[in-house]
C-alpha positions in Angstrom: -47.4 -52.2 -29.7 -46.7 -55.8 -30.5 -46.9 -58.6 -28.0 -43.2 -59.2 -28.3 -42.4 -55.6 -27.5 -44.7 -55.7 -24.4 -43.2 -59.0 -23.2 -39.7 -57.6 -23.7 -40.4 -54.5 -21.7 -42.0 -56.5 -18.9 -39.0 -58.9 -18.8 -36.6 -55.9 -18.8 -38.4 -54.4 -15.9 -38.5 -57.7 -14.0 -34.8 -58.3 -14.6 -33.9 -54.8 -13.5 -36.0 -55.2 -10.3 -34.5 -58.6 -9.6 -30.9 -57.4 -10.0 -31.7 -54.6 -7.6 -33.4 -56.7 -5.0 -31.6 -60.1 -5.2 -28.2 -58.8 -4.2 -29.6 -57.1 -1.1 -31.6 -60.2 -0.2 -28.6 -62.5 -0.6 -26.3 -60.2 1.3 -28.7 -58.9 3.9 -26.9 -60.4 6.9 -23.5 -59.1 5.9 -21.9 -55.8 6.4 -21.3 -54.3 3.0 -18.4 -52.0 2.3 -18.8 -48.8 0.3 -17.3 -50.4 -2.8 -19.7 -53.4 -2.7 -22.6 -51.1 -2.1 -21.6 -49.0 -5.1 -21.5 -52.2 -7.3 -25.0 -53.2 -6.0 -26.3 -49.7 -6.9 -24.8 -49.9 -10.4 -26.2 -53.3 -11.3 -29.7 -52.1 -12.5 -28.0 -49.4 -14.7 -25.8 -52.1 -16.2 -28.9 -54.1 -17.2 -30.4 -51.1 -18.9 -27.2 -50.4 -20.8 -27.3 -53.9 -22.2 -30.7 -53.1 -23.6 -29.7 -49.8 -25.3 -26.3 -50.9 -26.4 -27.5 -52.3 -29.8 -28.7 -48.8 -30.6 -25.1 -47.6 -30.7 -24.8 -49.2 -34.1 -28.1 -48.3 -35.6 -28.4 -46.0 -38.6 -31.9 -44.8 -37.7 -31.5 -41.0 -36.9 -34.3 -41.0 -34.3 -32.6 -43.7 -32.2 -29.2 -42.0 -32.5 -30.6 -38.6 -31.4 -32.5 -40.3 -28.6 -29.3 -42.0 -27.5 -27.4 -38.7 -27.5 -30.2 -37.1 -25.4 -30.1 -40.1 -23.0 -26.3 -39.8 -22.6 -26.5 -36.1 -21.8 -29.4 -36.8 -19.3 -27.4 -39.6 -17.7 -24.6 -37.1 -16.9 -26.9 -34.8 -15.1 -29.7 -36.8 -13.5 -30.3 -40.0 -11.5 -31.6 -43.3 -13.1 -35.3 -42.7 -13.0 -35.4 -39.3 -14.6 -32.9 -40.6 -17.3 -35.2 -43.5 -18.1 -38.2 -41.2 -18.3 -36.4 -38.6 -20.5 -35.0 -41.4 -22.7 -38.3 -43.0 -23.3 -40.0 -39.7 -24.0 -37.2 -38.6 -26.3 -37.3 -41.9 -28.2 -41.0 -41.8 -28.7 -41.1 -38.2 -29.7 -38.2 -38.5 -32.2 -39.5 -41.7 -33.7 -42.9 -40.0 -34.2 -41.2 -37.0 -35.9 -38.5 -38.9 -38.0 
């Protein structure tokens, strides 16, 4: 794994964590409505979507299959299992194809 890939993964993890924590820290003294709370819960997922969105236009079959698996998993599971399934599927399919 290249240094650029490692740095990208670490920055993605940091950004996801900061989007999750920052909103709650900034709004900790306020009473949040259910709609605001739902938006706060969806923010980390939106960050992850921006990372995988370029793969929607790829022509690499392993990435397209992994994307399809990720979409199916996202309809059934919460965020953490989806991330684990997606990473495992991508690694496995890239190894095979």
